[in-house]
Every structure is written in C-alpha cells, then in structure tokens.
N, C-alpha and C positions, 0 to 999 in steps of 0.2 A: 329298541321301542322308537318307533315313528315320532318324529317331532312335529307338534302343531303349529299351525299359523300364529296363534297368539304367542307361543313359546319361542319361536323363530323370531317374531318382532321384539318381544322382551330382550331376549339374547343380543339382538343387533342393536337395541338402544342401549342397553348396558355397555357393549363394546364400543359404540361411539361416543358414549359419555366419558368412557376411561380414555380413549383417545384424544377428547377434547381437553380433559384435565391435564395428561401428558404434554400435549401441546402448550397450554398456557403455562405450565411449568417451565417448559424449554424455553419459551419466548420471553417469560419474566426474567429467568435467570440470565438469558444471552443477553437481554437488554441492559440489564443491571452492570453485567460484566463488560460490555462493550462500551459502556458510558464510563466504567473505572480507566479502562484502557485508553479512551481516548481523553481523560482528564490526565493521566500519566504522560501520554504523548505531548499534551500541549504544555505540561509543566516541563518536560524534557525540552522541548524547543526554546522555551523562553529561558531556562538555564543556559542553554548554549550561546544564547544572544548576549547574555550578561558576561559570561566567559570571554566570548569573543570581544566584546567592546574592551573588557578590562584589559586583554591581551594586547589589542590593537593600540591602545592608549600607552601602554608600556612600551611597545615597540617604537611608537612615534617619538616618545621622549628619548628613548637610546639612540635613535637615529639623529634627533637634534643634537644630544651631547657629543656624539661621534663627529657631526659636522663642525660643531664648536672647537673641539680639540684639535681637529685638522686645520681649522683657519688659524688658530692661535700659533701652532707649531711652523706652518708653512706661509702664512699670510697670503695664500694664493686663493683669489676669489673662487676657483674652481672648487676648493674644499670646502666652501661655505653652502654650495648648492643643496646638500642634504640637511643642513640646518635649516636654510630657508623654507625648504619643501615641508620638512617636519613641523615648521612654526606654523605654517598655514593650516596645517591637518588638525593641531592640537585642540582648537576649540570643538572643532566637529567631533573628534573622538571623545571629549569631555561630555559634550551633550549627549551623544550616543550613550555613553555609561550612565549619566544620569536618568535617560529615559528609560533604559532597560533595567536599571537597580530599582527604580520606582516601583516595580512588581513585588519586589522583596525587601521588607522593613530592614531585615539584617544586614543586607548590603547598604540599603539607601543611608543608612546612618553613617557608613564610612565615606559616603560621597563629599559632604562638607571638608572633611579632614583632606582627603586627596586633592580637592580643588584647591585648597591652601597651599599644600606642598607644590602642586604643579604651578601656581602662580609664584611661589618664592623660586621655583626652580627655573622658570622662565626668565624672571627678573635676573638671577645670576648668570644665565646663559648670556642674556641681552647686555649685562654690563659689562662681560668679559669681551664680547664681539665689539662692542662701541669703543672699549679702549684700545683694541687693536685698530680699528679703523681710524682712531684719532691719533694713532703712532705712539699709543702709550704702552707698548709691548710689555715692559717691565711690570707695569701695574697690572696687566691682564694676567701675566704668568704668576704674579704674586697672588692675586686673587685664586687662581685655579690650585695653587699650593695651600692654600688656606683649608683645603678639604672639604669645604663647605657644600660646593657641588656634590662631590661624592656622597656626603651624607646625606642630603637631600634625596639623592636618587636611590641611596640604600632604603630609605624611608618609603620612597614611592615604590620600590620592589616589594617590601614588606607588605604594603598595605594592599596593593593590585595583586601580589602574589598569594595573600590570604584569601581574596576573592575567587581567584582561579582555582586554587587548592580546594576551596569549600564547594564551588560549583562542580568540580570533579568528582568529589565524593558524592554530592547529590545527583548527579548525572548518573553514576553507577548505581546508585539506589533506585532511581527511576527506571532504569533499564530493567533491574532485577524485578521489581513491582509489575511493570508492563509484561514481561516474559510470565510472571506467575499467574496474572489475569487472563493473558492469552490463553494459557495452559489450561485453566479452569473451564474457560469458555469452550475450548475444544471437547473437554472430557464431557461438560454438560450438554454438548450437542450429541455426543456418543452415546451417552446413557440416555437420553431422550429417544434418539432412533431406535436402540435395543426395545425400549418400552413400547413404542410404535410397531415395531416389527412383531413384537408378543401381542399387541391387540389385533393386528392384521392377522394373524396367523390364527388366532381364535375366531374371527371372522369367517376366514376361509373354512374353517373346521365346521361351523355352523351352516354355512351355505351349502357346502359339500354335502353334508348329512341331508339337509332338507332337499337338494337336487336329486340325492339318491332315493329318498322316499317317494319322490313324485316319479321317478321312472320306474321303480316297483310296482307304484300304483297303476300307472299307465298299462304295465303288462299283465296285471291282474285283470283290468277292465278289458283287454283284448281276448281273454279267455273266457268271456261270459257266455251266456247261452245264445244261441242264435236269434232266439226269440226276442232277446234283448238288445239286437243289432243297432236299433235305432238310438237307443240310450247309450250303448257302448260309444258310437260314433260322436255322440254329443260329449259324452265324459271324455273322450279322447281329446278332441278338439280343446276343450277346456284346459285338459292337463298340458297340452303343447303350449297354449297361450301362458299358462303360469310357469311352465320350464323357461320360456324365453325370457318372462319378466324377472325370474330369479337369476338368470345369467347376467341379464343387465344390470340387476341390481348388485350382483357379485363382482361386475366390472368397476361399478362405481365405488364400492366399498374398498376394493383392492387399491384403485388409485388414489383415492382420498385419503388414506392413511399410510402411503407410501413414504412419506418424508415429512419432517417438521416445518411448521410454518414460522415466520417472522411476524407476521401481522395476523393475528388469530381472529380479530373482530369480523373481518369480511368473510373469512372461511367459516366461521360458525353461523352466521346468517345462511350462506348457501347451504349448509348441511341441514339447518333446522327447515328451511322452505322445502328442500328435496326430500327431506323424511316425512313431512306432512304429506306430500303428494303420495309418496309409496305407501304409508300406511293406510291412506284412503283406499288404496287399489289392494293391497294384499290382506286387509282385515276384511274385506267385503265377503266374508264365508257364507256360501250358500245364496248369495245375491249377486246380481250382476253389476259390477260397477259401471257409474255414469259414464258417459263420455267426456264430460269434464274432467272426472278423476283421470281417466285414461290418458287424456291429451296432456293432464298436468303431470302425470308419471313421466310420461315419455319425454316431455319437455325437458324435466329435470334430470332424467338420464342422458339425453342428447345434447344439452346445452350448460345447464349450471355446474354440475359436478366436474365435467372435463376442464371448464375454465378455472375451477379452484385448483384442480389437480396441477395445470401448468403454472398456476402462480406458486404453489408449494415448491416445485421442482427448481424454478428459477430463483426463487427467494433463497431456498437452501443453498444451491450453487453460489450465490452471491456471498451469504454469510460464509461459507468454507473459503472461498476465495479472500473475503477479508482477512480471516484468521490466519491462513498460510501467508498472507502478503506481509501482516504485521510481524508474525514470527520471524520471517525470512529477513527482512530489514532491521528486525531488533537483534537478530543472531549476526549479522554483517556488523553492525555497531559495535558488538561485544567481542567479536573475534580479534585474537592479537593478530598484528601485523607482521609478517615475516618479510625483513627488508633484506633486500637483495639486489644484484645488479640485474637488470631486466633488458634484453636487447629488443627493443619495440618493432624493429624490422622482421626479426625472426616470429615475434609473437603475432604479427600481422599475417605473415605468411602461413603460419599454422591455422589461423582463424580462416584465412581464404580457402585454404586446402580442404576445410570441414565442410565449407558450403560451396566446394567446386562443382560438385554434381548438378546442384540447384540452379548455380550461375549458368553452367554450360546447357541447360535445357532451354534456355532463351537466348542462346548464342550470346551469353552476356560475358564481360571481360573485368577482371580486377586487376587494378594498377597499384602497385605499392612504391612509394618513392623509395629510392636507394638511401637517402640522407636520414632516415628515421633514427633518431638517436638512442643511445642506451641511456637508461635511468637507473637510479637507485629507487626503489618502490616495492611494492607488495605484487608478486606475479599472479597469484591466484586472482586478486581483485581485477587486475588489468585483463587477464584472459576472459574474466566475464563481462567486463565492459565491451572488449573487443568483439567477442563471440554475440551478444546482444545487439551491437550496431549492424554487424554483417546481417544476422537473421533479420533486422529490421528493415533494411534495404531490400532483401529478397521478398519478404511479404508484402512490402508496399511497392513494389517496382509496377511502372507503367506498363499495360499490355499493347501499348502502340509501337513499342521501341525495344530493341535488345537492352538488358540491363547494363549498366556501366559504372562500376564503383571505384573511386580513387583514394588512396590513403596518403595523405603529404603530412610535412613538419615544417614548423617555423621555430626559430629561436629568437624569443622575446627578452633575452637577458635576464633581468632580476625577475621579470614575471614568471619565467620558466619556459617550457616548450609549449606550443600550441599543435594538436594534431587533428588534422581535418579529415573526415569521413564525409565524403561527397558521393551522392547518387543521382541518377536521372529519373527518378521514380515519380511518383504522383504530387510530391511536395505537399507543404503543410500551409494553411491560410494563416496570414498574420496575426489575426485575433487569437489562434491556438498555439502560438510559440511557447507561452510559458504553460499552458493549459496541458500539454501533452507530458510535462515532468510531473504533474500532480498524481497522487496515488488514486487508482482506479478511474481516471479519467482519460479518454481517447478522442480523437479528432477525425473529420472526415466521414466517408462512407463506412460504416461498420459490417463490411463484408468478409472479414478475417476474424478467425477465432482469437480470443484473448480476454485477459482481465484487467489491462490497464495498468500493470504494475512494473513493465519492462525498464521504460525510461526513468520512472521514480526510482527504481533499484539502482540504475546506472548513475543517477545523481548522488545518490547516497553512497555508493562507492568511490565516486571521483571526490566527494567532499571528505570521506574518511582518509583519502590519499592526499589531502591538502590542496586539491584543486577544484574544477568545476566543469560544468558541461553546458553549452549554448547551442542554439540553432539557427541558421539561416535557410529561409526558404521562401518559394512562392508556389502557389497552386499550378500543377502541370509542369513546372520547371525543375524539379527536383530538390533534394534536401542536402544541407551539410551541417553535420554536428560538429562541434569544435570543442574538443577537449583541451583544457588548459592543466599541465601537469608539472609540477615542481621537479626539478633535475635531481634532487637529494630529498628522500622523504625523511631520513634520519634527522636532517638539519631542522626540516619543519617540525618534527615530534620534540627535538630539544628546545626550540623556541616557543612552543606552546607550554613546556614544562618548566621554563624560566621564570 
C-alpha cells in the first residue's frame, strides 16, 4: 500500500523523537558515569600523594637514623652527611604529609601523634650526635643502648605504615571503582549506539518505501494518454523535484542519526529548525511551496544538518578516546609487574629495528649508546615506553633535515640511571613542556593523527616503575626525553611496602 505524505511525515517525526530520546539517554548516562570516573580518578591521585608523603617521611627518618649510627660508630664526619641531609628534609616532609593528610580526616587525626614522635626522635638523634661531638662517646653509646631510639622508630613505622597500608587498600578500591564505571560507560555508549542504529534503520525503510512509491507513480504518469502529454510533463517534473527532495532528506536523516551526541542541546535545536523547513515543503500537498519554504528547506539540507553530523562524529570519537585511555591507564596501574633483568641496549635495538623502515625513508639514523645498562625492572612496561618514544620521534620529525635519533645513558648513583632519547625534530615550546604529559593534551601544529594519550601513558608507566620522565626541548631544535629509572625495581617495591 502506497505511503502518503502525511504518513511519511508522521513516521519521520516519530523516528526523530525516538532518536532524540535515545541520544538524551546516552548523554545523560555518559555524563553521569564520566563524572563518577573523574571523582574516582581525583581521589586516586590524592591517596597516592598521601601515601607518597608518608613513605618519604619514613625514609627520611631512616636515613637520619642510619647517619647517626654511622657517626657514633666511626666518629667520621663523612658518616654524618646522610644525617645532616635528612635532618634538613624532615620539616619539609612533615609539612607535605600534613597538607596531603588534611583532605582525609582519618589520616589527619594521626598527624599530631606522628609529629610528636618525630620531635622526640629528632631530639634523641640530636642528643647522641651532640654527645659524640663533645667527646662523650660513652654517653652517646649508652644512650643508643637504652633502646629508646629504636622504640621511637618502631612507633613511627607503625603509625606511618598504617597510613601507607590503608592508602594501598583505598587505592585498590579506587582503581576497581574506576574500572567498573568506565566499563559501564562503554556499555551505555554501545547500547545507545545500537538504539540509534535501530532508529536509523526504521528511517531508511520509510524513506525507501516512499521513494519507491514516487518512482512507480512517475512511471504510471509516463504511460498516460498522449492527449494528456502536457499534464504528464508537468506531473513528471513535479515528481522529479519531489524525488530529489526525498533523497536529500534521506541523506540528512541518515547522517543525523549515525552516532550518539555528547551535547544534545545544540543538536536538538538544529533538528527542530530543519524539520520545520522540511515539513513546510513536504506537507504542501497539491500546493506549490513558497520560494521561502524551498530556500529554507534547501538551506537546512545543505548547511545545518551536515554541521550537526560532523559534531556528532567528532564528539563520539572524543568520548571513545576518553574511555579507552582511562581503561588503558587503569589497566597498566593494576597489572602485576614482572620483575626481571632487562638489557636496555638490547631493548633499544629491538625498538629501533621495529621503526627502521620509517627512519630509512628520510635517510635517518638511530644511534644507541653501547653503555646502556642492564636493570632489574618490568620488561613489558619498558618495551612500551621505548616504542612510544621512537614512534614520537618519527611522527614529529622535521621535514627540513634527515631524522637523527640517539639513545644514551648516565649513571646518577643513588638517583638511578638517566636514559636520554634525543631527536632533531620539530621541538616543543617551553610553555608546553609539562602540557604534553597531560591526558588528551597535545602541543604545536596538530597535523598528525592522535588522541594525546601517548606521553601521558609513558609517564604513568615510568612512575609505576619507580621512575619518571622529563623533557628538554626548543622549537626547531629537537627534543630530548629524559627517563629516570631505578637500577633495581624490587628494592623500590620493598621500600614502598616497608
């Protein structure tokens, strides 16, 4: 049975309303879940800061005690250096712990007791050191043997260790909650997309049926009596124009309902304005539409709806990138590290070989220092870090000169190893040196594909390995990414668990 213009419009309106409701549901659910993920992520960062502050204070006090014991035993001023350095840092560490713990009442209430214990411990340390300096070595040793210092230190370990252990438990809960919300967000988007596709399919069926009816009617007109030739010609022209309008309308509906929107308000107003113009044209049964109606309908088809479609596509892609990036970084944070001996030179050579073809295309050269060390760390994380930095150098190479990449190492003693990834590419402006490590942030001319998660992922991996990443760069002069890596990750893990 042929479909009438009124039935076509009613069907189209129903499908559009269904699509709008589905989009509103997607956006509302997505915004709510995204807010939950952001809340969990913020809490995760704050808990890590509290844990780090507690661990730093405990480590500093241990250093001070070690320096004191060494000085008492040897009376050599060189053995007192760790004590003096730790003593200077204690106040800063205490202040950092107090500031970070202030966000959590159950941690804040422990701070006064910890500060009191720290004061007593520092007084005990200072008294022993002073006795040695004054030549009263026997008194100093006697003070040490009273076991007062050890008891104070045990109490500090207990108090600070309780904060560290509780923070670890809460961090695990935060990661679990974040992953659960991110997964729910992904499923909400998927279900909404299926609903949109269903509405889109219904619209296509209605439009296709209407188009077929128009084509059949046009063929019937062509077979009319020759005496009605003039009328047939007029009817044919009318049908051709109607067919073209339906095709344009089909194009608009198809693209407007292709993907979910993040901001539904702008899209709703675009659809409402466009629908009014098209209604004025399509519902003009038996009457020639006004020139203003035609112009308005064409303007809606040519300008308004394509702009809305582009906004839908880019917004959905951005939402998908956000979900995948949070899931990726969250999974890396939860993955159990496999600690083993890793030859960094072999690792760098493997990464260079993987991009060798791309480097060769620009007559480029990769130079790897023979003195790259062997460390005890997680191989998979380091492979991802090295691979990302090689890819970054290739992506942002300068078109004015052959690519040059070098990988060198420096031994910084207790600070660990520094691995320099240097290239002669475009470079990064000074104002963007920290910005490039932020999630979904990029710098410079955006002429390369990407979501802005690569360097944020690298920093997350390096900090999971007990290290960090920094950058030195100038525009047009190339870039050097500096990796700080502990020689033995197992010691870092034990220190954090102490």
